[in-house]
Each structure stands twice: as structure tokens, then as C-alpha cells.
C-alpha positions in Angstrom: 0.0 -0.1 -0.1 1.1 3.4 -0.6 1.8 5.7 1.9 -0.7 8.4 2.6 1.3 11.5 2.1 -1.1 13.7 0.1 -3.3 16.1 1.7 -6.9 17.1 0.2 -8.0 20.7 1.4 -11.5 22.4 0.6 -12.8 25.5 2.4 -16.3 27.2 2.3 -16.3 31.0 2.2 -18.3 34.0 2.0 -15.9 35.5 -0.5 -13.6 35.4 -2.9 -10.8 37.6 -1.8 -7.4 36.5 0.5 -9.5 38.2 3.6 -12.8 36.3 2.8 -15.0 34.9 5.7 -13.8 30.9 6.2 -16.9 29.3 7.0 -15.5 25.9 7.0 -12.4 23.5 6.6 -11.7 20.3 5.7 -8.9 18.1 4.8 -8.2 14.5 3.9 -5.0 12.4 3.6 -4.8 10.2 0.6 -2.3 8.1 -1.6 -2.4 8.0 -5.2 -4.1 4.7 -5.2 -7.3 7.0 -4.4 -7.4 5.4 -1.2 -8.4 8.2 1.7 -7.1 7.8 5.4 -8.5 10.1 8.1 -10.3 13.4 7.4 -10.7 16.9 9.4 -13.3 19.5 9.7 -13.9 22.5 11.4 -17.0 24.5 11.3 -15.7 28.4 12.2 -18.2 30.9 13.8 -19.3 33.7 11.6 -19.1 36.1 14.3 -15.5 35.4 14.9 -14.3 35.5 11.1 -15.8 39.1 11.6 -13.4 40.1 14.6 -10.6 39.0 12.5 -11.3 41.6 10.1 -12.6 39.0 7.6 -15.1 40.1 4.8 -18.1 38.8 3.1 -18.8 39.2 -0.4 -22.3 40.2 -1.5 -22.0 38.3 -4.8 -21.1 35.3 -2.9 -23.3 35.9 -0.3 -26.2 36.0 -3.2 -24.6 32.7 -4.3 -25.2 31.0 -1.1 -28.6 32.1 -0.9 -29.7 30.2 -3.5 -28.0 26.9 -2.3 -30.0 24.1 -0.3 -31.4 25.5 2.7 -29.9 22.4 5.0 -26.5 22.8 3.7 -26.4 26.8 4.5 -27.9 26.0 7.9 -24.8 23.7 8.5 -22.1 26.2 7.4 -23.5 29.0 9.1 -23.9 27.0 12.7 -20.5 27.0 13.0 -18.8 28.0 16.5 -15.2 27.2 16.4 -12.8 30.3 16.9 -10.9 31.1 13.5 -7.5 30.8 15.4 -8.5 27.3 17.2 -9.7 25.9 13.7 -6.2 27.0 12.1 -4.3 25.2 14.6 -6.4 22.4 14.8 -5.6 21.9 10.9 -1.8 22.2 11.5 -2.1 19.7 14.2 -4.1 17.5 12.0 -1.5 17.7 9.0 1.4 17.4 11.5 -0.1 14.2 12.7 -1.3 12.2 10.3 1.4 10.9 8.3 4.5 9.4 9.3 6.4 10.3 6.2 7.0 13.7 4.9 4.0 15.3 3.3 4.6 15.4 -0.3 1.8 17.6 -1.5 -1.0 19.7 -0.8 -4.1 20.0 -3.1 -7.0 21.9 -3.4 -9.4 22.3 -6.3 -8.5 26.0 -6.8 -5.8 28.4 -5.6 -8.5 30.6 -3.7 -8.4 27.9 -0.8 -4.3 28.2 -0.4 -4.9 32.4 -0.8 -7.4 32.5 1.8 -6.0 29.9 4.3 -2.5 31.4 4.0 -3.5 34.8 4.8 -5.7 33.6 7.7 -2.5 31.8 9.2 -0.4 35.2 8.6 -3.1 37.5 10.0 -3.1 35.1 13.2 0.6 34.9 13.4 0.8 31.1 12.8 2.9 29.1 10.6 1.3 27.8 7.7 1.4 24.1 8.1 2.9 23.6 4.3 5.1 25.2 2.1 4.2 26.8 -1.5 6.4 24.2 -3.0 3.9 21.5 -1.8 0.9 23.3 -3.7 -1.0 21.6 -6.3 -4.2 22.5 -8.2 -7.0 19.6 -8.9 -8.4 21.8 -11.3 -5.3 22.0 -13.5 -5.2 17.9 -13.7 -8.8 17.3 -14.0 -9.1 19.6 -17.1 -6.6 17.4 -19.0 -9.1 14.7 -19.3 -12.4 16.0 -18.3 -14.5 13.5 -19.3 -13.5 11.5 -15.9 -14.3 14.5 -13.6 -18.0 15.0 -15.5 -18.5 11.3 -15.0 -17.6 10.7 -11.6 -19.8 14.0 -10.7 -22.5 12.2 -12.4 -22.4 9.2 -10.2 -21.4 10.9 -7.0 -23.9 10.8 -4.0 -22.2 13.3 -1.8 -23.5 16.8 -1.3 -22.0 19.5 -3.2 -20.1 22.2 -1.1 -20.0 20.1 1.9 -16.0 20.7 2.2 -15.4 16.9 3.5 -17.3 15.4 0.6 -15.7 17.7 -1.8 -12.3 16.6 -0.9 -13.2 13.1 -1.1 -14.8 13.7 -4.7 -11.8 15.7 -5.7 -9.4 13.0 -4.6 -11.2 10.6 -6.8 -11.3 12.5 -9.8 -7.6 13.7 -9.5 -6.1 10.3 -9.0 -8.5 8.8 -11.4 -7.1 11.4 -14.0 -3.4 10.5 -13.0 -3.9 7.0 -13.6 -5.7 7.4 -17.4 -2.7 9.7 -17.9 -0.3 7.2 -16.5 1.0 9.8 -14.4 2.7 9.0 -11.0 3.3 11.7 -8.5 
């Protein structure tokens, strides 16, 4: 079995800028066979985000207003303090793999930008280096039919960050296998 030395991160926000409100943070470790190890999830309180100067974008808020009510309720029910959630993500990332983390993946660069900004503002070390960052979207665009097929059959809830991590691992690893690329 391959080591679980890759991390997938997904966040849900109320904006698309580096200082956007962070509603939820999720991560899972995985290997390039598509096997997933443990996962991490934290829902951050809206009020604590605002205390830390994080911003709400009107267009993003309108977009969220059109999403499923149960999903909005779940994401807006966060109570974790932002710094606590960031610290717990760092602890999770530092504790899950016996070997060095090779890569940290996200579906778009925005997740990295928002989290790195939050770590800087909190005067905390980001638990990954820029050289470890990888973009799932770039890989999946090389064979978009794989992602499309997986999303058609996927039964998990969209915009649930834990579920998003799992589906992103699936179409990333399936695409890499189809392209005969090993990382």
C-alpha cells in the first residue's frame, strides 16, 4: 500500500478575496491509489471571522442564498474560533502521516490564498510550503470527461467540504491513472 502522504484541502467561504470569511475547513490525507485515510473538519463561527476582519462578498452571499437551505444551515452553524480551527488543521496535518507530506492539493488556488492569509493574520505558521501546493482543477482539465462522469455518479452533497475533498481525490487520482502519471 502506498503511504497516505498527500493532503486534499477544501474550504467554504463568503467571498473570493484573500480575506474572505471562512465558514468551514476540511482536509483528508490520501495516496495516489485513491485511498483516503483520515479526515479533518471544522466549522468556523461567522462572528469570530468578522472580529478578525474577514470580509463578506455580496455576490458570494447571493450565490449562497440560492443553495440548499440545509447546507446553509450547517455551514452557518459554526462555533469554532478561527485561530482554533487553523491550529487544529495544522495539528491534523502534522500528525497524520509518518512520512513527509509530499503534496497539498486544492481544487482551486483560492483555498490556499485564503488559508495562507488567515495564518499570516493570526501570526501562525502555515502547515505547508508553497512548493507543496497543487491544483486539482489543472489536472482534471486534462481529461475532463473523468471528472464529469464521477460527478454524475457521486452521491455526496456538493459544497460540503469533507465531501468535496473526497470527490476531488477521486477525480484527481483517476485522471492521473488515466494519463499514466505518478506523483
